[in-house]
Residue frames relative to the residue before (quaternion, step in Angstrom):
aa qw qx qy qz dx dy dz
M 1.0000 0.0000 0.0000 0.0000 0.00 0.00 0.00
E 0.6253 0.5353 -0.3336 0.4596 3.58 1.08 -0.76
L 0.6402 0.5164 -0.3127 0.4750 3.57 1.03 -0.86
N 0.6427 0.5359 -0.3207 0.4437 3.57 0.96 -0.85
E 0.6529 0.5085 -0.3099 0.4680 3.58 0.99 -0.84
T 0.6360 0.5256 -0.3183 0.4668 3.57 1.06 -0.79
L 0.6733 0.5055 -0.2920 0.4537 3.56 0.96 -0.91
V 0.5785 0.5766 -0.3773 0.4364 3.58 1.11 -0.60
K 0.6743 0.4905 -0.2916 0.4687 3.59 0.93 -0.92
V 0.6539 0.4999 -0.3114 0.4748 3.58 0.96 -0.89
D 0.6279 0.5555 -0.3233 0.4389 3.57 1.02 -0.89
Q 0.6799 0.5002 -0.2948 0.4480 3.58 0.83 -0.97
T 0.6748 0.4857 -0.2896 0.4742 3.57 0.95 -0.91
L 0.6675 0.5057 -0.3006 0.4565 3.57 0.93 -0.91
E 0.6454 0.5156 -0.3332 0.4546 3.60 0.93 -0.80
Q 0.6488 0.5037 -0.3168 0.4743 3.59 1.00 -0.79
T 0.6373 0.5232 -0.3233 0.4643 3.59 1.05 -0.76
V 0.6322 0.5228 -0.3263 0.4695 3.60 1.01 -0.80
R 0.6476 0.5095 -0.3149 0.4709 3.58 0.95 -0.86
N 0.6344 0.5332 -0.3223 0.4575 3.56 1.05 -0.81
M 0.6460 0.5116 -0.3198 0.4676 3.60 0.98 -0.83
E 0.6334 0.5244 -0.3254 0.4669 3.58 1.01 -0.80
R 0.6404 0.5250 -0.3204 0.4600 3.59 0.99 -0.84
I 0.6508 0.5156 -0.3160 0.4590 3.59 0.94 -0.88
V 0.6127 0.5566 -0.3450 0.4424 3.59 1.00 -0.82
F 0.7163 0.4475 -0.2636 0.4660 3.58 0.79 -1.01
E 0.6444 0.5309 -0.3277 0.4422 3.61 1.04 -0.73
T 0.7488 0.3887 -0.2099 0.4942 3.59 1.00 -0.80
E 0.4589 0.7217 -0.4307 0.2881 3.60 1.26 -0.26
A 0.6596 0.5246 -0.3205 0.4324 3.59 0.88 -0.95
V 0.6517 0.5077 -0.3160 0.4665 3.58 0.95 -0.87
Y 0.6469 0.5222 -0.3178 0.4559 3.57 0.97 -0.86
K 0.6585 0.5113 -0.3121 0.4556 3.60 0.92 -0.87
N 0.6466 0.5143 -0.3249 0.4603 3.59 0.99 -0.81
A 0.6565 0.5152 -0.3097 0.4558 3.57 0.99 -0.85
Q 0.7294 0.4075 -0.2250 0.5013 3.57 1.06 -0.77
Q 0.3111 -0.7763 0.4840 0.2575 3.57 1.39 -0.17
T 0.5170 0.6076 -0.4301 0.4225 3.54 0.81 1.05
Q 0.3861 -0.7099 0.5420 0.2306 3.55 -1.21 0.55
L 0.4154 0.7330 -0.4522 0.2927 3.57 1.30 -0.02
I 0.2163 -0.7654 0.5938 0.1213 3.56 -0.83 0.99
I 0.1168 -0.7994 0.5885 0.0306 3.55 -0.56 1.19
K 0.1758 -0.7985 0.5708 0.0752 3.56 -0.56 1.16
P 0.6527 -0.4978 0.3743 0.4314 3.59 -1.19 0.41
F 0.0826 -0.8081 0.5833 0.0027 3.56 -0.92 0.94
V 0.3269 -0.7014 0.5919 0.2254 3.52 -1.38 0.13
E 0.2832 -0.7588 0.5638 0.1617 3.57 -0.88 0.94
V 0.0333 -0.8103 0.5842 -0.0299 3.57 -0.68 1.13
P 0.5874 -0.5815 0.4156 0.3796 3.62 -1.15 0.49
V 0.3617 -0.6806 0.5896 0.2414 3.55 -1.20 0.60
A 0.5220 -0.6777 0.4192 0.3042 3.55 -0.72 1.09
G 0.8519 0.1415 -0.1280 0.4877 3.55 -0.85 1.03
K 0.7112 0.3924 -0.2550 0.5247 3.59 1.27 0.12
A 0.5399 -0.6321 0.4548 0.3196 3.55 -1.26 0.41
E 0.6200 0.5696 -0.3387 0.4202 3.59 1.24 -0.35
R 0.3223 -0.7175 0.5811 0.2088 3.55 -1.37 0.18
Q 0.2277 -0.7696 0.5821 0.1307 3.56 -1.22 0.51
Q 0.4571 -0.6869 0.5004 0.2625 3.55 -1.22 0.54
V 0.0283 0.7709 -0.6353 0.0372 3.56 -0.98 0.94
D 0.5210 -0.6079 0.4679 0.3742 3.60 -1.16 0.42
F 0.6720 -0.5642 0.3064 0.3690 3.56 -1.16 0.60
L 0.6136 0.5364 -0.3643 0.4507 3.62 1.09 -0.58
N 0.6230 0.5275 -0.3240 0.4781 3.55 1.04 -0.80
Y 0.6458 0.5299 -0.3173 0.4489 3.55 0.99 -0.86
I 0.6626 0.5005 -0.3080 0.4644 3.58 0.94 -0.89
Q 0.6859 0.5058 -0.2907 0.4350 3.58 0.84 -0.98
N 0.7759 0.2858 -0.1508 0.5418 3.58 1.10 -0.67
F 0.2019 0.8321 -0.4979 0.1379 3.55 1.21 0.54
S 0.1010 0.7427 -0.6609 0.0380 3.52 -1.14 0.79
W 0.5670 -0.6294 0.4154 0.3313 3.53 -1.02 0.84
E 0.2866 -0.7515 0.5708 0.1653 3.58 -0.87 1.01
S 0.2357 -0.8321 0.4902 0.1086 3.53 -0.03 1.33
I 0.5865 0.5664 -0.3841 0.4333 3.62 1.17 -0.44
K 0.7166 0.4202 -0.2477 0.4986 3.58 0.92 -0.91
Y 0.7993 0.1575 -0.0440 0.5783 3.58 0.96 -0.88
T 0.2015 -0.8342 0.5057 0.0884 3.54 0.36 1.34
Q 0.4170 -0.7484 0.4632 0.2269 3.57 -0.68 1.14
G 0.6088 0.5727 -0.3616 0.4130 3.58 1.19 -0.37
R 0.6121 0.5478 -0.3495 0.4507 3.58 1.25 -0.29
S 0.5925 -0.5825 0.4171 0.3683 3.55 -1.22 0.48
L 0.6097 -0.5600 0.4167 0.3756 3.57 -1.23 0.50
V 0.5969 0.5638 -0.3550 0.4470 3.57 1.12 -0.66
E 0.6768 0.4926 -0.2883 0.4649 3.57 0.93 -0.92
I 0.6483 0.5089 -0.3186 0.4681 3.59 0.96 -0.85
A 0.6515 0.5112 -0.3110 0.4664 3.59 0.97 -0.86
G 0.6379 0.5309 -0.3206 0.4566 3.58 1.03 -0.78
N 0.6555 0.5063 -0.3068 0.4690 3.57 0.99 -0.82
I 0.6232 0.5346 -0.3310 0.4651 3.58 1.06 -0.78
S 0.6603 0.5126 -0.2994 0.4600 3.57 0.95 -0.92
E 0.6572 0.5058 -0.3053 0.4679 3.60 0.98 -0.86
K 0.6407 0.5201 -0.3212 0.4646 3.59 0.99 -0.85
M 0.6364 0.5351 -0.3238 0.4513 3.57 0.99 -0.87
K 0.6849 0.4851 -0.2907 0.4595 3.60 0.85 -0.96
A 0.6626 0.5103 -0.3093 0.4526 3.60 0.93 -0.90
T 0.6703 0.4959 -0.2947 0.4667 3.58 0.94 -0.91
D 0.6541 0.5146 -0.3091 0.4602 3.56 0.94 -0.90
N 0.6547 0.5093 -0.3104 0.4644 3.60 0.96 -0.83
D 0.6314 0.5379 -0.3273 0.4527 3.58 1.02 -0.81
I 0.6665 0.4876 -0.2953 0.4804 3.58 0.94 -0.89
K 0.6514 0.5258 -0.3199 0.4436 3.60 0.96 -0.84
K 0.6132 0.5490 -0.3507 0.4469 3.60 1.05 -0.69
V 0.6592 0.4893 -0.3035 0.4836 3.57 0.97 -0.86
Q 0.6402 0.5289 -0.3203 0.4559 3.59 0.99 -0.85
E 0.6637 0.5068 -0.3018 0.4599 3.57 0.94 -0.90
E 0.6518 0.5027 -0.3119 0.4745 3.58 0.98 -0.83
L 0.6393 0.5234 -0.3144 0.4674 3.57 1.04 -0.81
Q 0.6668 0.5016 -0.2958 0.4650 3.58 0.94 -0.92
E 0.6423 0.5243 -0.3145 0.4622 3.57 1.00 -0.83
T 0.6589 0.5009 -0.3043 0.4715 3.58 0.99 -0.85
R 0.6314 0.5262 -0.3295 0.4646 3.59 1.02 -0.76
Q 0.6529 0.5108 -0.3136 0.4632 3.57 0.99 -0.83
Q 0.6197 0.5331 -0.3380 0.4664 3.58 1.07 -0.74
L 0.6573 0.5063 -0.3057 0.4671 3.57 0.99 -0.86
E 0.6538 0.5170 -0.3099 0.4574 3.58 0.95 -0.88
G 0.6475 0.5364 -0.3125 0.4420 3.56 1.11 -0.70
I 0.7072 0.4328 -0.2488 0.5007 3.57 1.21 -0.52
Q 0.6514 0.5558 -0.3278 0.3992 3.56 0.90 -0.92
K 0.4284 -0.6807 0.5360 0.2566 3.53 -1.14 0.72
K 0.4325 -0.6982 0.5069 0.2617 3.53 -0.86 0.96
E 0.2127 -0.7935 0.5624 0.0933 3.56 -0.76 1.07
G 0.1706 0.7798 -0.5932 0.1044 3.54 -1.25 0.40
D 0.5188 -0.6399 0.4668 0.3217 3.58 -1.27 -0.16
N 0.6828 0.4094 -0.2745 0.5392 3.58 1.28 0.32
Y 0.4089 -0.7519 0.4595 0.2374 3.57 -0.46 1.21
F 0.5915 0.5812 -0.3656 0.4226 3.60 1.19 -0.41
N 0.7605 0.4485 -0.1895 0.4296 3.57 1.14 -0.66
F 0.8021 0.2203 -0.1474 0.5351 3.63 1.14 -0.07
D 0.6379 -0.5296 0.4083 0.3820 3.54 -1.34 0.31
V 0.2399 -0.8162 0.5136 0.1119 3.59 -0.46 1.22
S 0.4216 0.7308 -0.4663 0.2661 3.63 1.20 -0.09
D 0.6077 0.5621 -0.3582 0.4318 3.60 1.05 -0.70
R 0.6259 0.5325 -0.3271 0.4666 3.58 1.07 -0.76
I 0.6450 0.5296 -0.3207 0.4479 3.57 1.01 -0.80
Y 0.6979 0.4721 -0.2801 0.4600 3.59 0.84 -0.96
R 0.7195 0.4343 -0.2518 0.4798 3.59 1.11 -0.63
C 0.5170 0.6618 -0.4096 0.3563 3.60 1.27 -0.09
D 0.3652 -0.7538 0.5098 0.1964 3.60 -0.57 1.17
K 0.6306 0.5648 -0.3315 0.4165 3.56 1.14 -0.60
I 0.6438 0.4520 -0.3315 0.5209 3.59 1.24 -0.27
A 0.0311 0.8376 -0.5412 0.0680 3.56 0.59 1.19
K 0.7639 0.2156 -0.1265 0.5949 3.56 1.18 -0.62
P 0.1885 -0.8329 0.5101 0.1027 3.59 0.19 1.25
E 0.5599 0.6122 -0.3926 0.3970 3.58 1.18 -0.46
E 0.6120 0.5500 -0.3523 0.4459 3.60 1.23 -0.34
Y 0.7411 0.4007 -0.2097 0.4962 3.57 1.26 -0.36
F 0.8013 0.2744 -0.1144 0.5191 3.59 1.04 -0.74
V 0.3461 -0.7917 0.4847 0.1362 3.50 -0.74 1.21
E 0.6875 0.5501 -0.3085 0.3600 3.54 0.69 -1.16
K 0.7007 0.4783 -0.2734 0.4533 3.60 0.85 -0.97
F 0.8041 0.3592 -0.1577 0.4466 3.55 0.72 -1.12
K 0.6690 0.4472 -0.3095 0.5066 3.60 1.18 -0.37
Q 0.2596 -0.8019 0.4959 0.2088 3.55 1.39 -0.23
T 0.3547 0.7489 -0.4733 0.2988 3.50 0.87 1.04
D 0.3205 -0.7261 0.5765 0.1944 3.53 -1.16 0.69
M 0.5915 0.6140 -0.3366 0.3998 3.54 1.30 -0.02
F 0.8090 0.2459 -0.0990 0.5247 3.58 1.00 -0.86
A 0.1550 -0.7669 0.6167 0.0869 3.55 -1.25 0.57
D 0.3953 -0.6894 0.5518 0.2529 3.57 -1.11 0.72
V 0.0556 -0.7770 0.6270 0.0110 3.54 -1.05 0.84
L 0.2870 -0.7381 0.5867 0.1693 3.57 -0.91 0.97
V 0.1073 -0.7787 0.6164 0.0464 3.56 -1.06 0.80
I 0.2359 -0.7463 0.6071 0.1373 3.57 -0.86 1.00
V 0.0192 0.8151 -0.5716 0.0921 3.54 -0.55 1.22
N 0.3829 -0.6894 0.5569 0.2608 3.57 -0.93 0.83
K 0.5854 -0.6301 0.3812 0.3391 3.57 -0.95 0.90
A 0.6193 0.5479 -0.3460 0.4434 3.58 1.17 -0.49
K 0.7533 0.3621 -0.1986 0.5119 3.58 1.24 -0.38
V 0.3020 0.7857 -0.4961 0.2129 3.58 1.23 0.33
E 0.6784 0.4908 -0.3040 0.4545 3.60 0.85 -0.93
L 0.6284 0.5256 -0.3287 0.4699 3.56 1.05 -0.75
F 0.6368 0.5252 -0.3134 0.4695 3.57 1.02 -0.84
K 0.6900 0.4889 -0.2879 0.4494 3.59 0.80 -1.00
A 0.6762 0.4974 -0.2894 0.4601 3.56 1.11 -0.65
N 0.7950 0.3619 -0.1531 0.4621 3.59 1.14 -0.56
Y 0.5451 0.6572 -0.4211 0.3059 3.64 1.08 -0.45
E 0.6424 0.5209 -0.3297 0.4554 3.61 1.14 -0.57
K 0.7118 0.4696 -0.2405 0.4636 3.59 1.22 -0.49
V 0.3486 0.7553 -0.4975 0.2460 3.61 1.27 0.08
I 0.7346 0.1721 -0.1230 0.6447 3.55 1.10 -0.79
P 0.4556 -0.7121 0.4499 0.2880 3.62 -0.55 1.09
W 0.4675 -0.6885 0.4863 0.2663 3.55 -1.00 0.88
S 0.0250 -0.7404 0.6696 0.0535 3.50 -1.31 0.54
E 0.7276 -0.4323 0.2849 0.4500 3.57 -1.22 0.07
N 0.8097 0.2595 -0.1069 0.5153 3.58 0.99 -0.84
S 0.7703 0.3233 -0.1640 0.5246 3.59 1.21 0.03
F 0.1316 0.7494 -0.6449 0.0718 3.54 -1.22 0.65
G 0.4731 -0.6809 0.4818 0.2836 3.60 -1.25 0.30
A 0.8109 0.1685 -0.0667 0.5564 3.56 0.32 -1.27
V 0.4992 -0.6340 0.5014 0.3122 3.55 -1.09 0.75
P 0.5033 -0.6709 0.4464 0.3119 3.63 -0.77 0.97
R 0.8641 0.0756 -0.0990 0.4877 3.54 -1.11 0.87
S 0.4063 0.7201 -0.4692 0.3103 3.59 1.11 0.68
A 0.4876 0.6780 -0.4366 0.3345 3.61 1.23 -0.22
K 0.0724 0.7928 -0.5977 0.0948 3.56 -0.83 1.04
K 0.3516 -0.7439 0.5293 0.2068 3.58 -0.73 1.06
L 0.3784 -0.7168 0.5396 0.2279 3.56 -0.90 0.95
P 0.4887 -0.6915 0.4513 0.2815 3.62 -1.01 0.79
I 0.3876 0.6892 -0.5018 0.3506 3.54 0.78 1.10
E 0.5425 -0.6507 0.4199 0.3256 3.58 -0.87 0.92
D 0.5469 -0.5928 0.4760 0.3505 3.54 -1.18 0.66
D 0.4781 -0.6351 0.5042 0.3374 3.57 -1.14 0.52
K 0.7434 -0.4340 0.2724 0.4300 3.60 -1.28 0.12
F 0.6851 0.4596 -0.2800 0.4910 3.59 1.27 -0.34
G 0.5632 -0.6302 0.3758 0.3800 3.58 1.29 0.09
N 0.4309 0.6888 -0.4753 0.3377 3.59 1.17 0.43
Q 0.2003 -0.7854 0.5807 0.0759 3.54 -1.04 0.86
I 0.3418 -0.7154 0.5677 0.2216 3.57 -1.29 0.37
W 0.0508 -0.7903 0.6103 -0.0220 3.54 -0.72 1.18
R 0.2273 -0.7447 0.6059 0.1634 3.53 -1.28 0.44
I 0.0399 -0.7658 0.6412 0.0282 3.55 -1.04 0.87
V 0.3505 -0.7143 0.5637 0.2218 3.57 -1.26 0.34
V 0.0795 -0.8072 0.5847 -0.0137 3.56 -0.82 1.09
L 0.5458 -0.5855 0.4812 0.3575 3.56 -1.15 0.61
K 0.5002 -0.6831 0.4359 0.3051 3.60 -0.77 0.97
E 0.6665 0.5116 -0.3115 0.4438 3.57 0.96 -0.83
K 0.7149 0.4003 -0.2389 0.5212 3.57 1.27 -0.37
L 0.3845 0.7742 -0.4531 0.2177 3.60 1.29 -0.08
S 0.6765 0.4949 -0.3025 0.4539 3.59 0.79 -0.99
E 0.6681 0.4909 -0.2994 0.4722 3.58 0.91 -0.91
Y 0.6473 0.5256 -0.3178 0.4514 3.57 1.00 -0.89
M 0.6488 0.5211 -0.3186 0.4539 3.59 0.95 -0.88
N 0.6634 0.5104 -0.3070 0.4529 3.60 0.93 -0.90
E 0.7035 0.4479 -0.2702 0.4812 3.56 0.89 -0.90
G 0.6582 0.5426 -0.3089 0.4207 3.55 1.01 -0.85
R 0.6359 0.5493 -0.3338 0.4272 3.58 1.07 -0.67
K 0.5615 0.5868 -0.3946 0.4297 3.58 1.23 -0.22
S 0.6159 0.5106 -0.3434 0.4920 3.58 1.28 -0.26
D 0.6293 -0.5412 0.3978 0.3910 3.59 -1.28 -0.14
F 0.5651 0.6074 -0.3792 0.4098 3.60 1.25 0.21
K 0.3314 -0.7106 0.5811 0.2183 3.55 -1.12 0.72
L 0.1491 -0.8015 0.5778 0.0388 3.57 -0.70 1.15
V 0.0048 0.8005 -0.5976 0.0445 3.58 -0.89 0.98
P 0.3420 -0.7165 0.5615 0.2333 3.64 -0.58 1.05
F 0.0006 -0.8242 0.5634 -0.0571 3.58 -0.88 0.91
T 0.0717 -0.7667 0.6375 0.0243 3.54 -0.92 1.01
F 0.3718 -0.7410 0.5134 0.2214 3.58 -0.55 1.15
N 0.1725 0.7705 -0.5915 0.1635 3.58 -0.70 1.13
Y 0.1564 -0.8375 0.5191 0.0681 3.56 0.20 1.29
E 0.5931 0.5733 -0.3648 0.4318 3.59 1.08 -0.66
K 0.6643 0.4880 -0.2984 0.4811 3.56 0.93 -0.90
Y 0.6186 0.5506 -0.3337 0.4502 3.59 1.05 -0.79
K 0.6563 0.5029 -0.3050 0.4726 3.61 0.96 -0.88
Q 0.6350 0.5268 -0.3258 0.4616 3.58 1.01 -0.80
E 0.6497 0.5142 -0.3115 0.4653 3.57 1.02 -0.81
L 0.6295 0.5236 -0.3337 0.4670 3.59 1.04 -0.76
E 0.6525 0.5053 -0.3077 0.4735 3.58 0.98 -0.85
Q 0.6499 0.5109 -0.3119 0.4683 3.56 1.01 -0.84
C 0.6200 0.5393 -0.3355 0.4608 3.60 1.05 -0.77
T 0.6404 0.5281 -0.3198 0.4569 3.59 0.97 -0.88
K 0.6616 0.5034 -0.3017 0.4668 3.58 0.93 -0.90
L 0.6740 0.4882 -0.2978 0.4676 3.58 0.95 -0.88
E 0.6299 0.5258 -0.3348 0.4632 3.60 1.03 -0.73
D 0.6377 0.5079 -0.3196 0.4830 3.58 1.04 -0.80
R 0.6450 0.5251 -0.3106 0.4603 3.56 1.02 -0.85
I 0.6380 0.5209 -0.3199 0.4682 3.58 1.01 -0.82
G 0.6454 0.5199 -0.3202 0.4590 3.59 0.98 -0.83
L 0.6649 0.5055 -0.2949 0.4641 3.56 0.96 -0.89
L 0.6782 0.4847 -0.2887 0.4709 3.58 0.93 -0.91
T 0.6283 0.5328 -0.3386 0.4547 3.59 1.05 -0.72
Q 0.6565 0.4907 -0.3073 0.4835 3.58 0.98 -0.83
T 0.6246 0.5309 -0.3308 0.4675 3.58 1.04 -0.79
L 0.6603 0.5051 -0.3015 0.4669 3.56 0.94 -0.93
Y 0.6394 0.5374 -0.3216 0.4461 3.57 1.00 -0.85
K 0.7058 0.4635 -0.2713 0.4619 3.56 0.79 -1.02
R 0.6747 0.4898 -0.3034 0.4614 3.60 0.94 -0.84
S 0.6566 0.4981 -0.3250 0.4638 3.59 1.01 -0.73
L 0.5835 0.5511 -0.3682 0.4692 3.61 1.14 -0.56
F 0.6817 0.4745 -0.2780 0.4826 3.55 0.89 -0.98
A 0.6476 0.5253 -0.3164 0.4522 3.58 1.00 -0.87
F 0.6197 0.5375 -0.3438 0.4571 3.58 1.00 -0.81
S 0.6589 0.5197 -0.3099 0.4470 3.57 0.88 -0.95
E 0.7010 0.4801 -0.2753 0.4498 3.57 0.78 -1.06
L 0.7228 0.4414 -0.2579 0.4649 3.57 0.86 -0.94
F 0.6033 0.5378 -0.3679 0.4598 3.61 1.10 -0.56
I 0.6235 0.5224 -0.3290 0.4797 3.58 1.04 -0.78
A 0.6550 0.5051 -0.3048 0.4721 3.57 0.95 -0.91
L 0.6411 0.5387 -0.3216 0.4420 3.58 1.00 -0.85
M 0.6737 0.4901 -0.3046 0.4616 3.59 0.90 -0.87
H 0.6429 0.5034 -0.3296 0.4741 3.58 1.01 -0.73
L 0.6383 0.5231 -0.3237 0.4628 3.56 1.05 -0.76
K 0.6596 0.4997 -0.3153 0.4646 3.60 0.97 -0.79
V 0.6071 0.5264 -0.3511 0.4807 3.59 1.10 -0.66
M 0.6402 0.5211 -0.3206 0.4646 3.58 0.97 -0.85
R 0.6619 0.5021 -0.3079 0.4637 3.58 0.93 -0.89
A 0.6603 0.5036 -0.3116 0.4618 3.58 0.95 -0.89
F 0.6375 0.5255 -0.3229 0.4617 3.58 1.04 -0.82
I 0.6682 0.4943 -0.3011 0.4674 3.59 0.89 -0.94
D 0.6560 0.5088 -0.3107 0.4629 3.58 0.95 -0.88
G 0.6411 0.5283 -0.3189 0.4564 3.56 1.06 -0.79
V 0.6490 0.5071 -0.3151 0.4716 3.57 0.99 -0.84
L 0.6495 0.5184 -0.3192 0.4555 3.58 0.98 -0.86
R 0.7095 0.4573 -0.2582 0.4699 3.59 1.04 -0.75
F 0.8357 0.2459 -0.0752 0.4852 3.57 0.83 -1.04
G 0.5194 -0.6841 0.3929 0.3283 3.58 1.30 -0.07
I 0.4767 -0.6340 0.5366 0.2878 3.52 -1.43 -0.05
P 0.5026 -0.1848 -0.8433 0.0453 1.59 -2.02 1.55
P 0.5885 -0.6020 0.4026 0.3593 3.57 -1.13 0.62
R 0.0247 0.7800 -0.6237 0.0444 3.57 -0.80 1.04
F 0.5336 0.5791 -0.4346 0.4370 3.55 0.50 1.19
S 0.3382 -0.7158 0.5727 0.2126 3.57 -1.33 0.30
L 0.3064 -0.7317 0.5789 0.1886 3.55 -1.20 0.60
A 0.0362 0.7988 -0.5991 0.0408 3.57 -1.03 0.75
V 0.3079 -0.7040 0.6060 0.2058 3.53 -1.30 0.46
V 0.1522 -0.7826 0.6000 0.0665 3.57 -0.82 1.03
H 0.1227 -0.7944 0.5942 0.0278 3.55 -0.77 1.10
P 0.2028 -0.8165 0.5269 0.1207 3.66 -0.05 1.22
I 0.5259 -0.5659 0.5180 0.3672 3.53 -1.23 0.51
K 0.6319 -0.5659 0.3671 0.3816 3.57 -1.05 0.78
G 0.8121 0.2388 -0.2066 0.4907 3.55 -0.84 1.04
M 0.6743 0.5022 -0.2869 0.4592 3.60 1.29 -0.15
D 0.2920 0.8033 -0.4862 0.1819 3.61 1.27 0.18
K 0.7082 0.4716 -0.2863 0.4406 3.61 0.74 -1.03
Q 0.6533 0.5158 -0.3259 0.4483 3.58 0.95 -0.84
V 0.6496 0.5136 -0.3178 0.4618 3.58 0.95 -0.89
L 0.6635 0.5113 -0.3042 0.4536 3.56 0.90 -0.94
A 0.6380 0.5254 -0.3191 0.4638 3.57 1.04 -0.83
N 0.6633 0.5025 -0.3026 0.4646 3.61 0.96 -0.85
I 0.6346 0.5223 -0.3344 0.4611 3.59 1.01 -0.79
N 0.6710 0.4943 -0.2994 0.4646 3.57 0.95 -0.90
């Protein structure tokens, strides 16, 4: 009875792990198919021995259940049920940990990619517009638009301003006054506003560049955000942009490789753990039968697969 209680806990955990492996297979299947450029749908399978041969063949899980036979090589019948159950539990934990390591590495790589990639969208207020600037063919001479990089100055900083076309005149009239002028101090350089040759977004928002004193940049940003304009400090650096694109390509390749690895390992894990699960259920049924009917065992074991929605009726008929 103690063994039976232990097997119940292992059974519940193992069944949940098998379901998890099946879920991973289906989640990663689309990515795998795209990488292989195939329309073939590969469903979770079970690898079983081929009679009289050293090789194994793939069958679907229903076929495996209907033709189940005890695999004495994997689960030696001469060993105790406690020992076999312990090995099943260890295999489950090792396999689950292996899959989790790949998942964690995949998630970490995705986060690295997200940290580098520029957020895209149709509203300049909602995403990083620097990618648009670097890809703009009309900015053939960036030195005509950006001061900090090309003038090599420690005094001035470039700031991008997102302005709706309906408020351009208001912006031009007020950006110099964000920080009040004094005899020895000011924020934005007078008449430094320059519209970048980038098309307006679908909402009519435009991208302007202004020049601000570096020592006043933080104060200017704080005061400027109280207006309806989005202010973004920007240093033109095409070399860094190219490096980021190259890094994105490497990370995307890494994600594809890890996804395929996860797909293949989860397929194998599903097979191994499903086989272990069926052997464990046979062990539980055998133990339960002995507890109910005694020794020597004079009973048969069977798996009943009810038609969807007929579970209660089938159970009632069996009882």
